[in-house]
N, CA, C and O of each residue as an XYZ file, in Angstrom:
340
protein
N      -4.172     -3.292      1.918
C      -4.573     -1.905      1.801
C      -3.400     -1.484      0.375
O      -2.301     -2.031      0.274
N      -3.820     -0.630     -0.434
C      -3.488     -0.233     -1.774
C      -3.136      1.256     -1.551
O      -4.038      2.004     -1.174
N      -1.522      1.886     -1.816
C      -1.180      3.089     -1.704
C      -0.827      3.336     -2.976
O      -0.099      2.442     -3.406
N      -1.080      4.306     -3.857
C      -0.543      4.919     -5.318
C       0.016      6.651     -4.476
O      -0.842      7.385     -3.985
N       1.348      6.987     -4.462
C       2.130      7.958     -4.272
C       2.117      8.936     -5.477
O       2.148      8.607     -6.663
N       2.063     10.248     -4.950
C       2.318     11.641     -5.580
C       3.237     12.382     -4.869
O       2.659     12.951     -3.942
N       4.199     12.578     -4.892
C       4.909     13.191     -4.415
C       5.990     14.393     -4.900
O       6.231     14.302     -6.104
N       6.780     15.637     -4.142
C       7.413     16.435     -4.465
C       8.322     17.028     -3.203
O       8.584     18.193     -2.902
N       8.661     15.887     -2.642
C       9.397     16.072     -1.500
C      10.615     14.970     -1.309
O      10.914     13.970     -1.962
N      11.312     15.720      0.126
C      12.444     14.814      0.371
C      11.924     14.041      1.767
O      11.328     14.520      2.732
N      12.416     12.525      1.488
C      12.083     11.415      2.781
C      10.262     10.836      2.373
O       9.695     10.578      1.311
N       9.866     10.825      3.689
C       8.371     10.053      3.263
C       8.273      8.633      3.026
O       7.159      8.112      2.983
N       9.446      7.875      2.849
C       9.090      6.426      2.877
C       8.313      6.123      3.505
O       8.030      6.906      4.412
N       7.488      4.770      3.393
C       6.350      3.934      3.658
C       7.291      3.186      4.303
O       8.118      2.514      3.685
N       7.205      3.278      6.155
C       7.808      1.811      6.723
C       6.817      0.947      7.347
O       5.921      1.365      8.080
N       7.060     -0.632      6.940
C       6.407     -1.679      7.556
C       7.325     -2.470      8.587
O       8.287     -3.195      8.332
N       6.682     -2.085     10.019
C       7.231     -2.795     11.108
C       7.480     -4.056     11.338
O       8.455     -4.418     11.998
N       6.667     -4.818     10.843
C       6.867     -6.452     11.335
C       7.846     -6.868      9.980
O       8.930     -7.293     10.378
N       7.773     -6.857      9.003
C       8.776     -7.340      8.322
C      10.128     -6.539      7.869
O      10.846     -6.978      6.971
N      10.495     -4.986      8.764
C      11.446     -4.375      8.787
C      11.927     -3.668      7.235
O      12.974     -3.309      6.697
N      10.771     -3.710      6.976
C      11.389     -2.680      5.271
C      10.933     -1.298      5.291
O       9.800     -1.201      5.763
N      11.630      0.154      4.811
C      11.736      1.011      4.683
C      11.310      1.123      2.688
O      12.129      0.727      1.859
N      10.599      1.431      2.480
C      10.192      1.704      0.720
C      10.181      3.071      0.562
O       9.419      3.920      1.023
N      11.559      3.194     -0.473
C      11.360      4.415     -0.831
C      10.793      4.785     -1.912
O      11.512      4.905     -2.904
N       9.232      5.090     -2.031
C       8.291      5.084     -3.296
C       8.462      5.786     -3.977
O       9.187      6.506     -3.289
N       8.358      6.616     -5.558
C       7.958      7.041     -6.393
C       7.128      7.621     -6.802
O       6.099      7.278     -6.220
N       6.906      8.523     -7.677
C       5.472      9.047     -8.238
C       4.848      7.683     -9.007
O       5.388      6.942     -9.828
N       3.594      7.646     -8.461
C       3.026      6.433     -9.328
C       3.111      5.344     -9.161
O       2.483      4.547     -9.858
N       4.181      4.848     -7.858
C       4.166      3.704     -7.665
C       2.922      3.247     -6.916
O       2.189      4.090     -6.400
N       2.641      1.878     -6.833
C       1.618      0.977     -6.004
C       2.100      0.179     -4.954
O       3.209     -0.323     -5.135
N       1.335     -0.125     -3.560
C       2.039     -0.889     -2.722
C       0.741     -1.449     -2.370
O      -0.252     -0.723     -2.337
N       0.668     -3.028     -2.033
C      -0.459     -3.577     -1.925
C       0.221     -4.206     -0.644
O       1.327     -4.737     -0.747
N      -0.593     -4.130      0.830
C      -0.190     -5.435      1.528
C      -1.370     -5.461      2.305
O      -2.434     -4.965      1.933
N      -1.129     -6.222      3.733
C      -2.336     -6.611      4.401
C      -2.154     -5.735      5.364
O      -1.310     -6.102      6.181
N      -2.712     -4.545      5.603
C      -2.386     -3.276      6.672
C      -3.071     -4.134      7.763
O      -2.601     -3.918      8.880
N      -3.801     -4.810      7.733
C      -4.606     -5.090      9.466
C      -3.441     -6.081     10.200
O      -3.423     -6.206     11.425
N      -2.417     -6.809      9.267
C      -1.495     -7.535      9.800
C      -0.285     -7.104      9.622
O       0.594     -7.962      9.703
N       0.087     -5.849      9.366
C       1.470     -5.152      9.397
C       1.234     -3.447      9.670
O       0.600     -2.577      9.073
N       2.221     -3.473     11.075
C       2.085     -1.944     11.460
C       2.925     -1.226     10.512
O       4.045     -1.646     10.221
N       2.315      0.094      9.900
C       2.930      1.004      8.950
C       2.720      2.253      8.978
O       1.583      2.616      9.280
N       3.639      3.158      8.706
C       3.783      4.726      8.895
C       4.720      4.898      7.944
O       5.534      4.111      7.462
N       4.370      6.656      7.630
C       5.307      7.271      7.227
C       6.575      7.888      7.219
O       6.095      9.000      7.439
N       7.996      8.154      7.140
C       9.048      8.580      7.942
C       8.426     10.014      7.568
O       7.499     10.185      6.777
N       9.327     11.335      8.513
C       9.119     12.544      8.515
C       9.272     12.908      6.495
O       9.851     12.184      5.685
N       8.835     13.694      6.322
C       9.103     14.618      4.848
C       9.282     16.231      5.005
O       8.817     16.861      5.955
N       9.993     16.782      3.981
C       9.999     17.856      3.726
C       9.454     18.112      2.208
O       9.939     17.502      1.255
N       8.369     19.100      2.062
C       7.821     19.332      0.338
C       6.480     18.745      0.648
O       6.069     18.499      1.782
N       5.649     18.485     -0.810
C       4.447     18.295     -0.640
C       4.383     16.852     -0.641
O       5.427     16.339     -1.044
N       3.322     15.910     -0.258
C       3.115     14.385     -0.715
C       1.710     14.110     -0.139
O       1.012     14.129      0.875
N       1.751     13.881     -1.264
C       0.306     13.100     -0.933
C      -0.355     11.479     -1.521
O       0.362     10.932     -2.359
N      -1.194     10.995     -1.261
C      -1.030      9.642     -1.358
C      -2.729      9.106     -1.633
O      -3.544      9.598     -0.853
N      -3.141      8.371     -2.438
C      -4.604      7.648     -2.560
C      -4.474      6.662     -1.766
O      -3.396      6.127     -2.025
N      -5.141      5.992     -0.711
C      -5.023      4.938      0.195
C      -6.739      4.136      0.168
O      -7.780      4.630      0.602
N      -6.594      3.109     -0.333
C      -7.890      2.454     -0.677
C      -7.792      1.030      0.525
O      -6.740      0.391      0.526
N      -8.827      0.648      1.414
C      -8.669      0.041      2.122
C     -10.119     -0.777      2.446
O     -11.095     -0.358      1.824
N     -10.293     -1.700      3.199
C     -11.614     -2.492      3.688
C     -11.892     -2.088      4.976
O     -10.972     -1.709      5.701
N     -13.290     -2.125      5.448
C     -13.284     -1.651      7.024
C     -13.482     -2.877      7.821
O     -14.176     -2.940      8.836
N     -12.907     -3.719      7.355
C     -12.977     -5.108      8.396
C     -12.591     -4.852      9.872
O     -12.990     -5.495     10.843
N     -11.756     -3.813      9.868
C     -11.521     -3.649     11.652
C     -12.040     -2.126     11.717
O     -11.270     -1.227     12.054
N     -13.106     -1.931     11.447
C     -13.544     -0.715     11.941
C     -13.849     -0.624     13.301
O     -13.295      0.252     13.965
N     -14.746     -1.492     13.886
C     -14.943     -1.842     15.131
C     -13.624     -1.380     16.291
O     -13.640     -0.584     17.230
N     -12.426     -2.349     15.693
C     -11.471     -1.775     16.313
C     -11.008     -0.909     16.608
O     -10.464     -0.716     17.695
N     -11.171      0.378     15.064
C     -10.536      1.201     15.072
C     -11.447      2.395     16.126
O     -10.886      3.312     16.724
N     -12.993      2.112     16.171
C     -13.904      3.048     16.824
C     -13.562      2.393     18.032
O     -14.244      3.027     18.837
N     -13.050      1.679     18.575
C     -12.754      1.241     20.032
C     -11.784      1.938     20.687
O     -11.824      2.536     21.762
N     -10.794      1.761     19.793
C      -9.188      2.595     20.465
C      -8.551      2.713     19.484
O      -7.353      2.594     19.742
N      -8.758      2.899     18.412
C      -7.945      3.380     17.309
C      -6.959      2.145     16.925
O      -5.740      2.163     16.749
N      -7.583      1.418     16.875
C      -6.386     -0.347     16.971
C      -5.273     -0.340     17.375
O      -4.275     -0.709     16.757
N      -5.349      0.212     18.785
C      -4.444      0.039     19.886
C      -3.432      0.886     19.750
O      -2.308      0.697     20.216
N      -3.935      2.254     18.841
C      -2.869      3.491     19.066
C      -3.644      4.347     19.782
O      -2.924      5.311     20.043
N      -4.606      4.490     20.188
C      -5.201      5.604     20.751
C      -4.473      6.095     21.690
O      -4.514      7.311     21.505
N      -3.670      5.824     22.813
C      -2.756      6.082     23.939
C      -1.121      6.693     23.576
O      -0.357      7.461     24.161
N      -1.061      5.931     22.335
C       0.611      6.205     22.094
C       0.707      7.608     21.718
O      -0.187      8.252     21.169
N       2.116      8.126     22.131
C       2.782      9.545     22.501
C       2.502      9.907     20.961
O       1.925     10.944     20.634
N       2.932      9.024     20.123
C       3.423      9.547     18.622
C       1.778      9.420     17.808
O       1.851      9.624     16.596
N       0.715      9.192     18.204
C      -0.592      8.984     17.196
C      -1.100      9.962     17.765
O      -1.253     10.132     18.975
N      -1.506     10.952     16.507
C      -2.340     12.207     16.517
C      -3.919     11.699     15.989
O      -3.756     11.069     14.944
N      -5.122     11.750     16.292
C      -6.230     11.424     15.842
C      -7.063     12.600     15.447
O      -7.325     13.387     16.357
N      -7.527     12.861     14.250
C      -8.346     14.098     14.065
C      -9.620     14.258     14.756
O     -10.064     15.394     14.587
N     -10.226     13.647     15.344
C     -10.840     12.823     16.251
C     -11.307     13.687     17.630
O     -12.298     14.306     18.015
N      -9.817     13.294     18.178
C      -9.697     14.245     19.622
C      -9.309     12.919     20.262
O      -9.296     11.818     19.711
N      -8.971     13.239     21.619
C      -8.533     12.134     22.496
C      -9.997     11.169     22.735
O     -11.134     11.536     22.442
N      -9.610      9.862     23.340
C     -10.561      9.223     23.447
C     -10.492      9.188     24.711
O      -9.501      9.675     25.255
N     -11.523      8.606     25.477
C     -11.844      8.114     26.950
C     -11.710      6.375     26.873
O     -12.720      5.891     26.361
N     -10.932      5.600     27.175
C     -10.830      4.346     27.492
C     -11.246      4.052     28.729
O     -11.196      2.892     29.138
């Protein structure tokens, strides 16, 4: 996955769970990592934040099935709605 950041906010760091990293990215920063192998999320923020995200669809069937294992997590929201598993 490639992520390019544009922000005017406080917070919103990129957290990479398995390696235990929290990246405080600035405008124009770019991050490349294997998103299929590293759980990742953004911390809470206040203000405006945007990112361009480029990824492959190598795990699209897993996403369709159960949101890559996140479908029933209480902290995960899907724009498609709840899934019947």
